[in-house]
C-alpha positions as CSV (number, residue, x, y, z in Angstrom):
1,M,-93.4,229.3,-22.9
2,R,-90.7,229.4,-20.3
3,V,-92.7,232.0,-18.3
4,K,-95.8,229.9,-18.6
5,A,-94.0,226.7,-17.4
6,L,-92.5,228.6,-14.5
7,T,-95.8,230.0,-13.5
8,L,-97.5,226.5,-13.6
9,S,-94.7,225.0,-11.5
10,L,-95.1,227.7,-8.9
11,V,-98.9,227.0,-8.8
12,F,-98.4,223.3,-8.4
13,L,-95.9,223.9,-5.6
14,A,-98.3,226.2,-3.8
15,L,-101.1,223.7,-4.1
16,A,-98.9,220.9,-2.8
17,G,-98.0,223.0,0.2
18,C,-101.6,223.7,1.0
19,A,-102.6,220.1,0.6
20,G,-99.8,218.5,2.6
21,P,-99.2,218.4,6.4
22,S,-97.0,221.0,8.0
23,L,-93.5,219.9,8.5
24,R,-92.5,219.4,12.1
25,G,-90.0,217.7,14.3
26,T,-90.8,215.0,16.8
27,G,-88.8,216.1,19.9
28,D,-91.6,218.0,21.5
29,L,-94.3,215.3,20.9
30,G,-95.9,213.0,23.4
31,V,-99.0,211.0,24.1
32,V,-101.5,210.8,26.9
33,V,-103.4,207.5,27.4
34,E,-107.2,207.9,27.5
35,R,-107.6,204.6,29.2
36,S,-111.4,204.2,29.1
37,A,-111.7,205.2,25.5
38,G,-108.9,203.0,24.1
39,R,-107.2,205.9,22.4
40,L,-104.2,208.2,22.6
41,A,-104.2,212.0,22.9
42,L,-101.3,213.4,20.8
43,V,-99.8,216.4,22.5
44,E,-97.0,219.0,22.0
45,T,-94.9,220.0,25.0
46,T,-93.6,223.3,23.7
47,T,-97.1,225.0,23.6
48,G,-98.8,222.6,26.0
49,S,-101.4,221.8,23.3
50,L,-103.6,218.9,22.2
51,L,-102.9,218.1,18.5
52,D,-105.1,215.1,17.7
53,R,-106.6,211.8,19.0
54,I,-105.8,208.3,17.7
55,E,-108.5,205.8,18.1
56,G,-108.8,202.0,18.2
57,L,-106.0,200.8,20.6
58,G,-108.1,198.3,22.6
59,D,-107.8,197.9,26.4
60,L,-105.4,200.6,27.7
61,S,-106.2,200.1,31.4
62,H,-102.5,199.4,32.1
63,A,-100.9,200.8,28.9
64,S,-97.3,201.6,28.5
65,M,-95.1,202.4,25.4
66,V,-91.7,202.9,23.9
67,F,-90.6,205.0,21.0
68,S,-88.5,204.4,17.9
69,R,-85.1,205.9,17.7
70,D,-86.3,208.6,15.3
71,E,-89.2,209.4,17.7
72,R,-91.7,208.9,14.9
73,F,-93.4,205.7,16.1
74,A,-94.8,204.7,19.4
75,F,-95.2,201.0,20.3
76,V,-98.1,200.7,22.7
77,F,-98.5,197.7,25.0
78,G,-102.2,197.1,25.9
79,R,-103.7,195.1,28.7
80,D,-105.6,192.9,26.2
81,G,-102.3,191.7,24.7
82,G,-102.4,194.2,21.9
83,L,-99.2,195.6,20.4
84,T,-99.9,198.7,18.4
85,K,-97.5,200.7,16.2
86,V,-98.6,204.3,16.1
87,D,-97.3,206.9,13.5
88,L,-97.1,210.2,15.5
89,L,-96.5,212.3,12.4
90,E,-99.3,210.8,10.3
91,R,-101.4,210.6,13.4
92,R,-102.7,207.1,12.8
93,I,-102.2,203.4,13.6
94,A,-99.6,201.9,11.4
95,K,-100.2,198.3,12.5
96,R,-101.9,196.5,15.3
97,I,-101.7,192.9,16.4
98,V,-103.1,191.0,19.4
99,Q,-100.1,188.8,20.5
100,A,-101.2,187.5,23.9
101,G,-104.0,187.3,26.4
102,N,-102.7,189.9,28.9
103,S,-99.5,192.0,28.5
104,I,-98.0,194.3,31.1
105,G,-95.2,196.3,29.2
106,G,-92.3,196.1,26.9
107,A,-89.0,197.4,25.7
108,I,-87.2,198.3,22.5
109,G,-83.8,197.2,21.4
110,Q,-80.7,199.5,21.6
111,D,-80.5,199.6,17.8
112,G,-84.2,200.0,17.4
113,S,-84.7,196.9,15.3
114,W,-86.8,194.9,17.7
115,V,-89.5,195.4,20.3
116,A,-90.2,193.0,23.1
117,V,-93.5,192.4,25.0
118,A,-93.8,191.0,28.5
119,N,-96.9,188.8,29.0
120,Y,-98.9,187.8,32.0
121,E,-101.0,185.3,30.0
122,P,-99.5,183.2,28.8
123,G,-96.4,184.0,30.8
124,G,-93.4,184.8,28.6
125,V,-91.8,187.3,26.2
126,K,-92.3,187.8,22.5
127,I,-89.9,189.6,20.2
128,F,-91.1,191.5,17.1
129,A,-89.4,193.3,14.3
130,T,-90.2,197.0,14.7
131,A,-90.5,197.6,10.9
132,T,-93.2,195.0,10.3
133,L,-94.3,193.6,13.7
134,D,-93.4,190.2,12.4
135,L,-92.8,187.7,15.2
136,L,-89.1,186.9,15.7
137,A,-89.0,184.8,18.9
138,D,-91.4,183.5,21.5
139,I,-89.7,182.8,24.9
140,P,-91.9,181.0,27.4
141,A,-91.3,182.0,31.0
142,I,-91.0,178.6,32.6
143,G,-89.2,178.7,35.9
144,A,-87.1,176.1,37.7
145,D,-90.3,174.7,39.2
146,G,-91.5,173.8,35.7
147,K,-94.5,176.3,35.8
148,R,-95.3,179.3,33.7
149,S,-94.7,182.6,35.3
150,K,-95.9,186.2,34.8
151,V,-93.2,188.4,33.3
152,V,-92.6,191.8,34.9
153,G,-89.8,194.4,35.0
154,I,-88.8,194.1,31.4
155,A,-86.1,196.5,30.2
156,E,-83.5,196.9,27.4
157,A,-80.1,196.1,28.9
158,G,-77.7,197.5,26.3
159,E,-75.4,195.6,23.9
160,G,-78.3,193.9,22.2
161,R,-79.7,192.4,25.5
162,L,-83.1,192.3,27.2
163,I,-83.7,191.7,30.9
164,Y,-86.9,190.8,32.8
165,S,-88.1,189.1,36.0
166,L,-90.4,186.1,36.5
167,Y,-92.9,187.1,39.2
168,D,-94.0,183.7,40.3
169,A,-90.7,181.9,39.9
170,G,-88.6,184.5,41.6
171,E,-86.0,184.5,38.8
172,I,-84.3,187.1,36.6
173,W,-83.6,186.3,32.9
174,L,-81.1,188.0,30.6
175,A,-81.6,187.5,26.9
176,D,-78.8,188.1,24.4
177,L,-80.6,189.1,21.2
178,A,-77.7,189.6,18.9
179,D,-79.7,187.3,16.7
180,P,-83.3,188.0,17.8
181,R,-84.5,184.9,16.1
182,Q,-82.3,182.8,18.4
183,P,-82.2,184.3,21.9
184,K,-79.5,183.1,24.2
185,L,-80.7,183.1,27.8
186,S,-78.9,183.5,31.1
187,K,-81.1,182.6,34.1
188,F,-80.6,183.7,37.6
189,A,-82.6,181.7,40.1
190,N,-83.4,182.7,43.7
191,A,-83.5,186.4,42.8
192,G,-86.0,187.0,45.6
193,K,-89.7,186.4,46.5
194,L,-92.2,187.9,44.0
195,P,-90.2,190.4,42.0
196,Y,-92.9,192.8,40.9
197,D,-91.1,195.4,38.8
198,G,-87.6,196.4,37.7
199,L,-85.5,198.9,36.0
200,V,-82.1,199.6,34.4
201,T,-80.4,202.6,36.0
202,M,-79.8,205.6,33.8
203,D,-76.2,204.8,33.2
204,G,-77.1,201.4,31.9
205,R,-75.1,199.5,34.5
206,S,-77.5,198.0,37.0
207,Y,-80.8,196.1,36.9
208,V,-82.8,196.4,40.1
209,A,-85.9,194.4,40.9
210,G,-88.3,195.3,43.7
211,L,-89.5,192.4,45.8
212,F,-93.1,192.2,47.0
213,G,-92.7,189.1,49.0
214,E,-89.8,190.3,51.1
215,D,-88.0,193.4,52.3
216,G,-85.2,194.3,50.0
217,L,-84.2,194.6,46.3
218,A,-82.5,192.2,43.8
219,L,-79.5,193.7,42.0
220,L,-77.7,192.4,38.9
221,D,-74.5,194.2,37.7
222,L,-74.9,194.3,33.9
223,W,-71.2,194.9,33.5
224,N,-70.4,191.8,35.6
225,V,-73.3,189.4,35.2
226,E,-71.0,186.4,36.2
227,A,-71.2,187.7,39.8
228,G,-75.0,186.9,39.8
229,V,-77.8,188.5,41.6
230,K,-77.3,189.9,45.1
231,K,-79.8,191.2,47.6
232,V,-79.5,194.8,48.7
233,M,-81.4,196.9,51.2
234,P,-82.5,193.8,53.2
235,G,-85.0,194.3,55.9
236,Y,-85.7,198.0,55.3
237,G,-89.1,197.5,56.9
238,K,-87.9,195.6,59.9
239,G,-89.5,196.4,63.2
240,A,-92.6,198.1,61.6
241,E,-96.0,196.6,60.8
242,P,-96.5,196.9,57.0
243,L,-99.6,198.8,55.8
244,P,-102.0,197.2,53.3
245,V,-100.8,198.0,49.8
246,F,-103.5,199.8,47.8
247,K,-101.4,200.2,44.6
248,M,-98.1,198.7,43.7
249,P,-95.3,201.2,43.2
250,H,-94.0,201.6,39.7
251,L,-90.2,201.3,39.7
252,R,-89.7,202.9,36.2
253,G,-90.3,206.1,38.2
254,W,-87.4,205.6,40.5
255,A,-85.4,208.8,40.7
256,A,-81.7,209.4,40.5
257,A,-80.0,212.6,41.7
258,G,-76.2,212.5,41.8
259,D,-75.2,209.4,43.6
260,A,-78.5,209.0,45.3
261,L,-81.5,206.9,44.3
262,Y,-85.0,207.7,45.6
263,I,-87.4,204.8,45.7
264,P,-90.9,204.1,47.0
265,A,-91.1,202.0,50.2
266,I,-93.7,199.2,49.8
267,G,-96.5,199.5,52.4
268,R,-94.9,202.6,54.1
269,H,-95.3,206.3,53.9
270,E,-91.7,206.8,53.1
271,V,-89.3,207.4,50.2
272,L,-86.0,205.6,50.7
273,V,-82.7,207.2,49.7
274,I,-80.0,204.8,48.6
275,D,-76.3,205.5,47.8
276,R,-76.0,203.8,44.4
277,R,-72.2,203.5,44.8
278,N,-72.6,200.8,47.4
279,W,-76.4,200.2,47.5
280,T,-76.8,201.1,51.2
281,E,-79.5,203.2,52.8
282,I,-78.6,206.8,53.5
283,G,-81.9,208.3,54.5
284,R,-85.7,208.1,54.6
285,I,-88.1,210.9,53.8
286,P,-91.6,210.9,55.4
287,V,-94.3,211.5,52.8
288,A,-98.1,212.0,52.7
289,G,-99.0,208.4,51.8
290,Q,-97.9,205.2,50.0
291,P,-95.7,206.5,47.1
292,V,-96.4,205.1,43.6
293,F,-94.2,207.1,41.2
294,V,-91.1,208.8,42.6
295,M,-89.6,210.7,39.7
296,A,-86.7,213.1,39.4
297,R,-86.7,216.3,37.4
298,P,-84.1,215.7,34.6
299,D,-81.4,217.8,36.5
300,G,-82.0,215.9,39.7
301,R,-82.8,219.0,41.8
302,Q,-86.3,217.9,42.6
303,V,-88.2,214.6,43.1
304,W,-91.9,214.5,42.6
305,V,-94.1,211.9,44.3
306,N,-97.7,210.8,43.8
307,F,-99.6,208.4,46.0
308,A,-102.0,205.4,46.2
309,L,-105.5,205.8,47.7
310,P,-106.6,207.5,49.9
311,H,-104.0,210.1,49.1
312,N,-104.1,210.0,45.3
313,D,-105.2,213.7,45.1
314,T,-101.8,214.7,46.5
315,V,-98.4,215.3,45.0
316,Q,-95.3,216.2,47.0
317,V,-92.1,217.8,45.8
318,I,-88.8,216.8,47.5
319,D,-85.7,219.1,47.4
320,T,-82.8,216.8,46.9
321,P,-80.0,218.9,48.4
322,T,-81.9,218.9,51.7
323,N,-84.0,215.7,51.3
324,R,-87.0,217.5,52.6
325,V,-90.6,217.9,51.2
326,I,-90.8,221.5,50.2
327,R,-94.3,221.6,48.8
328,T,-97.5,219.6,49.0
329,L,-99.8,220.1,46.0
330,K,-103.4,219.2,45.3
331,P,-103.4,219.1,41.5
332,G,-106.6,217.0,41.0
333,K,-108.5,213.8,41.7
334,A,-106.7,210.5,41.1
335,I,-103.2,211.6,40.0
336,L,-102.1,208.5,38.1
337,H,-98.9,209.6,36.3
338,L,-96.5,212.4,35.8
339,E,-93.9,213.2,33.1
340,F,-91.3,216.0,32.8
341,T,-90.6,217.9,29.6
342,P,-87.2,217.1,28.1
343,K,-85.3,219.6,30.2
344,G,-87.6,219.7,33.2
345,D,-89.0,223.2,33.0
346,R,-92.5,221.7,33.3
347,V,-94.2,218.6,34.5
348,W,-97.5,217.2,33.3
349,L,-99.9,215.4,35.7
350,S,-102.8,213.2,34.8
351,A,-105.9,213.7,36.9
352,R,-108.1,210.8,35.9
353,D,-111.2,211.6,37.8
354,D,-111.2,215.3,36.7
355,D,-110.7,214.2,33.0
356,R,-107.8,216.6,32.6
357,V,-104.1,216.9,32.5
358,T,-102.5,219.8,34.4
359,I,-99.2,221.4,33.5
360,W,-97.0,222.9,36.2
361,D,-94.0,225.1,36.2
362,T,-91.3,223.3,38.2
363,K,-89.5,226.5,39.2
364,T,-92.5,228.3,40.7
365,L,-94.4,225.1,41.6
366,S,-97.5,226.7,40.1
367,P,-100.0,225.5,37.5
368,I,-99.7,227.1,34.1
369,G,-102.2,225.2,31.9
370,S,-104.5,222.2,31.5
371,L,-105.9,220.0,28.8
372,A,-109.3,218.3,28.7
373,V,-108.4,214.5,28.4
374,E,-110.9,211.7,29.0
375,K,-109.8,209.5,32.0
376,P,-106.0,210.2,31.5
377,S,-103.5,207.8,32.9
378,G,-99.9,207.3,31.4
379,I,-98.1,210.3,29.9
380,F,-95.2,209.5,27.6
381,F,-92.9,212.0,25.8
382,T,-90.7,211.1,22.9
383,V,-87.5,212.0,24.9
384,R,-87.8,208.5,26.3
385,A,-86.5,207.2,22.9
386,H,-83.0,208.0,24.0
387,R,-82.9,206.6,27.6
388,F,-81.4,203.4,28.7
389,G,-83.7,200.6,29.9
390,L,-86.8,201.5,27.9
């Protein structure tokens, strides 16, 4: 009887193993946005492979996302106001809500308990519980002028805080979400004209907003918020006629290498180099067009740059020790986004008009693979779960 029972147990275990999904970690997972199809392509960075597709995410024409602390869930912010929780291991939508008319991005709390969505229409921020997507708080973005404003540049600011900019009002707001149902707001007026995007530096200390309506940047020291917002890099375009802006730069792609920050210059064919110890300009690098994403390899040795029309088939690689462009690449038509693997050995590039993602070796600067993906735009790897400001 004991032999028969043992045999049956082994059979059941074998069958369970065949029926269930293979065990895997999440550290080499990522997603590519298939913008026109409203779906995500689930990918693996180790083998450069496409694992699956997840359908039904609505309008992804300007989609972004953040990841849960355990890297299992992606929270996707759609242009249609959709907030979608995606289970990367079960490869399905866990829950989806439409929480606004037009949303532009979001952030996840330092402890992973809440997720925030920045909304254009109506202007404001909503806070949701990550476990259930239940609404915790609704914060209208009403500026000092009494009018609703679009919200941009949203970022997690450490110590249970959230920070964002009011585009129309020219203000920066800091929300203490120790109790996410009762946010405590600190408002900084006169931050600058038309802040269009923002980021928290990788050390978690500074919030920087780019200004579309004037030359310069707005800076808030998150370790000393009582000092208020100050303007840095004023008049960096002085004396030059600005070019028409074909695509706004994305500041989440700003690059850091040592004490230097590399940022896109609005309406100029330049990458600005800033000393982040004193926020002064230390150099400019001429590039092929108007930069959109300026992103550093994780070790800071290289900075990769893509461009707006008519140069959006081009990517340039900057060597940070010399601050010179060392290679100009033509990886495909309409390069919209790039993302480095966790330790930077490879970079993935989305070529929207070629319906593919190309994978490049960052040491040899040569292509090593590609994936067929329909109209790819944003590429997001789970390593983002452990970075400040997202």
